[in-house]
N, C-alpha and C positions, 0 to 999 in steps of 0.2 A: 156272401150270405145275404145281401140285399136283393139280388136276382133271384135269391131262392125264396125270399119272402113274397117277391113278387109274383112267384109262379105257385104261390100257395103252399108251399113246402112249410114244414114244421121244424124249429131250431130248437138245439137241445141248451141248457141252461148256460154252458160257456159262452156259446155262440151269441146267445140275447146279450150276456153281459159286454162282450166286445162290441157289439152292436150299439150298444147303449153308451159306451165310452168312447165313439167315435168323434163327437164334436171337441170333446176334452183333446182327444189325441191330434187331431188337426190344429188345435189353436196352439199346441206344445212345437209342433213342426213348424208353423209359421213363424213362432218365435225363435226357434234355432237358426230358420233360414234368415233371418234380420241380424242374429248374433255372428253369423259365419263370416261375415266380411270383416268387421272390427277386429275378430280373435284371429284371423287369418294375417291381416296388418300388423297386430300385435306381436305375432311368432315371427314374422319377417322381421320385424324390429329388432327384436331379442336376439334373432341369429346374427344379425349385421353387428349388433354392439360388441357379442362375444366374439366375433371374428377379428373386431378392432382390438378388443381388449389382448387378445390373443399375440395380434402382430406387434403390440407396443411391448408387451411383456418379453417378447423374442429379441425386440430390438433392445432392450434394456439388458438382458442377458448377454446377447453380442458384445456390446460397449462394455459391459463389466469384465466380460473376459479378455478382450484386448487392452494392452498396457496403455496408459495415456502419455502419448509422445509429447505434449507440451509441459508435462509436470517438471520435468528436469530444466526445461527453459526457464520455467518460473520459478524455481528455485535458485537456480544460479544467479539473478540479481539480487535476490533478498540476502541469498550467501556473502555476495559482494557488499552489499550494504550494511550487513553486521560487521564483517570484517573491518571495513572502513569506520565505522561509528567508534567501534572497539579501540582500532589505533587512534582516532582523534582523541578519545578520552584517556589512554593512556599517555599520549605526547602531553596533552593539556596539564595532565596530574604531575607529570615529571617537572615541566617548568616551572610549575608552582611550587612544587616540593623545594626544587633548587632555591627558591628565593626565599622561602620560609626558614632555610637554615643558614642563610647569610648573616652576617654580623647587623645588617641595616635591617631593622624588623618595625621602622616608623612607618615606611611607606609601601606596602606588601603589594605585589600585583595580584589581580583578581579575574574572574572571568569576564567581566565585562570589559578589560582591557584587551583581553585575547580575542575577543568578540568585534572591538572596534578594528583592531589590526586585520582581521579577516574581511571585516566589510570595506575599509579602504582598499585593501589588495585588489577587491571585487570592482571598485569605483574606478582604479587606475587602469584595468584591463579590458572591463566587457562592459556591456550595457544593461541595466537593470531588467529582468524579465519582465515586470510589469509599466515599463517605462514607454510612452507615446511619442520619445524622439525618434527621429529617422537615424540612420546608422552613420550618417556623416555628422549630424550634431551630437550624437553619443561619443563619436572619438574626440570631437573638441571639447565635450566635458571631461573625457579621461585625460586631456592636455591639460586643462584648466587644474584639476585635482593634482594633477603631477608637478606643476608649477608651484601651487601653494604648500605642497610637502617640500619642494626644495628650498623655497623662499623660507621655511619654517615660519609659515603664517599663522596668526593668532586667532584667525577664523575656526569657527566649528567646522568638525569633518562632516558633522551631518545636522540636517535642520533639528533632528530630536534628539540630537547629541550634545552634552556639556563639555565635551572635551575638544580642544581645538589641534590643529596640524601639529603645532609646537608642543603642545602636551603630548601626544600620541609618538611624536618621535624620542621623547624623553622616556616614555614606557619601552618602546623599541631597543633604545641602546641600553637602557637596563637589562633587558631579555639577553643581548648580544653580550653583556659584561658577565653573565652567569657562567658558571661551569657547564649547564645545560647546553649553551649553543657550541662548546667545544668538545663535549664527551659523548660518546654511544650508549644510550640507555641500553639496558637489556629487555628487550619484549617478552613478557610472560606469556604463559598459556592463555589463549583467549577466554576461556571460562574464569581463570583466576582473577583477568583484568575485568570481565563483566561483572564478578562478583564485589571488586573493589570500586567499580565505576562511582565517582562522585566522593567518594572517601579518601582525601588524599594522603592522609597520613594513616592510613591502614597498610601500607606496604613499603618497603624501602627500594630504593633506585640504585643499584650498582652504578659504579663510577669507572669507567675504561678511559684512563687519558689517550687522547688522540693529538701528535704533535701538530702543531699549525705552522708553517714556515712564513705565511703572509697574515700578518693582522688584520683584521677588517675595521677600517675606521671610517664612520658615516659621515663625518662632519668634514673631512678632508676629501671625499667624494662628491658632497654637495658644494664643497668650494670650486674644486676641479670643472666640475658641471658648468658653473655659474661663469667662470671664466671664459 
């Protein structure tokens, strides 16, 4: 159209309007050229993110479809721990219950006595987990605890305990004198034991007598060891 005008030709109205709008169109084209590169980069980034999301989604779907092989291995220790704790609770409950039904109700056993007996058994046979002693020194400590136990010492079993070796021996002798020591308690269903945990009077302990041919006498054994 510009060439036609330069040749002296006449333009119609539409051609004149287009020719007049040329500066505006040129400016718009320049602006679009400036925006093309940022828009192209943004589109490429969106495509990349979409592909990444699709990959992650596919991986999650695959992992959900496959069974977790480690789950049974994780459940097994939990099951063993639960069974051990229920058995421990049941045995402690039986021991205390047998003591409650004796004629001597003046000096009853309690959980603290059982805890101290358990603690002493650990001191006699193993090194504490948080101990800084070497295995050799820890073994000497085990021997010291054993000698204090055999000598019926009045020293406290533990620095934080107010019970001596002699006092704890009396508690152990009392347990060994109970029917609990010579009978086999009936192990109840784990769910029932769990419901009764901590309430020693909420269930009865059937007694099945077991003949014992050789009586256990702790004091005689101590005397023989010292000789």
